[in-house]
N, C-alpha and C positions, 0 to 999 in steps of 0.2 A: 262374358269374360272380363275380368278386372285386371287392368295393367297397373302395376305399382312401379313408381319411379324411384330410383335410389340415386343419391348424390354421388357423383364421381369424385373420388379423392384426387387432388392435384398431384402431379408427379413430385418425386422427392426434390428434384432440382428447383422446381417452382416454390415449394414450401420453404426450402432453405433461403431462396432469394427474398421471399416475403419476410421471413424471420430476420434476415440481415437488414432489410429496409426498415422494419419496425424498430429494431435495436438502434439503428442509426437515428431515427426520429426521436426516440426517447433519450438517446445520448445528447442530441442537440437541445432537447427540452431541459435536461439537467444542467447543461452548460449555460443556457440562458438564465438559469437561476443565479449563477455566479455573476453574470453581467448585471442583472437587476438588483442583486444584493451583494455588492462587492465586498461588504464587510465579512462575508464568509471566507473569501480568499485572504483578506487582510488578517483576520484572526489566525488563519492557518499558517501564515508566514511570520507574524510577529514573534510567536513562541520560539521557532528555531533560530531566528535572528538574535533573540535575547540569549539563547543558549550559546551561540557562537561568541557573543561579546563577553558573557560572564566567564565562560571557560577559557577564552583567549586571554582576557585581561585581568581576571580576578583569581580564578583557580589555577590557571595554566602554570604559573610560577612555582606552585607547590606540587605539581604532578610531573614525575620523571618519565619522559617518553623513552621508547627503545633507543639503544645507541645508534647514533648517526641520523636521527630524525628530529626535526623541530616539532614542538607540541602542536602547532597549528596544522602542520601536515598530517600528524597523527589524528588530530581531532576531526577534520572536515569529512573524511569518509564516514565516520560515525554519525556526524550531524546529518549527512545525506540520508543514511538509512533510518535514523530516528525520525526525520521529517516525513518520509513516505510511510513509516509504520504508524505514526500518530495520525497522518492523513487518512489511513485506512479506517480509523475509528469513525470518521465522518460518513463513511458509507453506511454503517449500521445506524447512525443517528438519523441521517437523511431518510433512510428507508423506513425507520420506525415513525418518523414524522409524517411521511406520506401515508402510511397505514392509519395513523391516528386521524388524519384529515379525510379519510375515505377515498383517496386517490387510487389506491390499489383496486378497490371495488369498481371504480369507474373504468379503469383500464381493462378489467376483466369483462366488462359488458361490451367492449369494442371488439370488432373482428380483427384481432391482432394475435401474433404469436405470444403466448404467455412467457416464454423464455426471454423475450425482449425486455421485460421490465427489469430483471436482474442484470442482464447484459448491458442495458443502457446505463443503469446506475453505476456499475463497476467501470465501464469504459469512460464515462464522464469523469469519474474520480481519478482514473489513470491520466487523463488529459490534464486535470488540475495538478497532479503530482509532477508532470513534465514542467509546468510553469514554476512550481515551487522549487524543484531541483535546479532549474536554470537560475532562479533568483538567488538561491543559496550558493551556487557556484560563483556568481558575481560578488556576493558578500564575502565569500571565502577568499577570493583573489584580492579584494580590497584590504583584508586584514592580514595578508601575507601568505596565503596558501598557494603552493606551486606544485602542479603535477609534474612528475619526473619521467613519464613513460611515453609522452606524445599524445596527439589527439585521438588516434584510433583506439588505443587501450583505454583512454579516459572515457570515450563514448561507450565502449564495451562495459565499463564499470557502471555507467549511468543506466544502460539497458538492463544490466543484471539487477540493480537495485529497484528499478521501476517494475520489473517483472515480479520481484519479491513483494513490493508494495501491492501490486495487483492481486497476488495470491492472498495476502493478508486481508484485502478487501472482502474476499469471499468468506473468510472466517467471521468478519463482523457483519456480513449479510445475515449469517445465521443468528448472531446476537440481536440484530435489529428486528428480525422476523419474530423472535421469541420475546421481545420486550413489550411491555404495556404501552410505553410512550418513549419519546426521544430522551427524556431525562433518565429513565430507567436504563436505556441502552447505553448512555454515557456513563452511568454509575457502574454498570457491569464491565464495560469495555476497558476503561482506564486502569482499574486495579489488575485486570488480566494482562495488560500490555506493559505496565510499569516494571515489573520484575524482569521481563525479557529485555527491555531497553537498558535499564540501569545496572542489572547484573550481567553485563556483557563487556566486550572489548571496545565499545563505542567511545568511551571517555577516558578509560584508564587501562593500562596493560593488565591482562588477566593474572599475570604472575604477581601482581601487587595485592591480590585478594587473599583472604584466608584460604588455607588448603582445602577445607571442606566445601568451599564455594567454587573453587577453580574448575572442578570436573564439570559442573553444570554450566558455568559461564563459558567455558571453552567450546562446548559442543552444542549449545542451543542455537536456533536458526538465526537470531539477530547477530550474534558474535560471528558465526560462520560467514554470513553475508558481508558484514563489516570487514572481516579479514580478506575476503575475496575482492571487494571493492578497493581496499587499501592496496592489495597486490597489483591490481590492474592500473591504479592511478599513480602509485608511488614506486612500484618495482618490487621484485622479489619473486619467489616461486608462486605460480598462478594456477597450475593445473589442479592440484589437490583442493585448494579452497574454492575454486570456481565450480568444480564438480560437486563438492559437498553442498555449496549454496544452491546449485541447480537441482540437486536431489531433494533438498528440503523444499524448495519452491514447487517443484513438480509434485512432490508428495502432498503438500498442503492443498494444491489444486485438485489432485485426484481424490482426496478425502472430502474436502469441504464444498466443492461445486455440486456433487450429487446430493450431499446432505442439505445444502441450501435450497436446491431445486425441489427436493421432497418436502422440506419444511414450508416452502412457498406454496406448493400445491395444497398442503393441509391448511395453510393460513387463509387461503382464499376460498 
């Protein structure tokens, strides 16, 4: 009589705990990359700081903000959203670079949850965005930005834009997994993101745009999120823009997380 042994699958709770522990380890690994290569953080902060200074002191005098608002107050919520949006591009670039170096194949050979690779990458970039937003808030206050709604609504606006940036990271996970290398990922990502950022309400009122562009600019996810962050930080009706931004964010996550996971399984 031959007795065959079968491996007992761990309970669901145990698997979830292991997956969380693996994701935490890879998050820490990705954060250490920023510590060892601080220029990665420096480059991701120089660009938004330059945008603040250029729009505040060069273009600001030529742009008419909505009545009752200073341009710097109008500008900074747009800069916050722009910063996390462009930061999301780094997720795809970093993932494409890891794949090019063979790190993904090494992770696959380890006894770890495969979901932790993408979760660790996106969580680390979320932590980086927290630092970038904090730095941009300091810069904004130095150039005259003043929130008019109090600390709790301000923090709610920060949470909303960070969640939006996290959702965009999953979009660029898909880009990074489909790119041949980091340069290709960057070449694909920026032309995709530029129209969303600049054809939005981030830097100028939508009403100042040509009529044929206003319908797109007013309803695309970057504008909706900028408007929601503006309402939370500066005042005004908040329920409608916050709900719209949340719907866009949850919709992006619902679509791109499964797509990225499936593309990852095929890539490895």
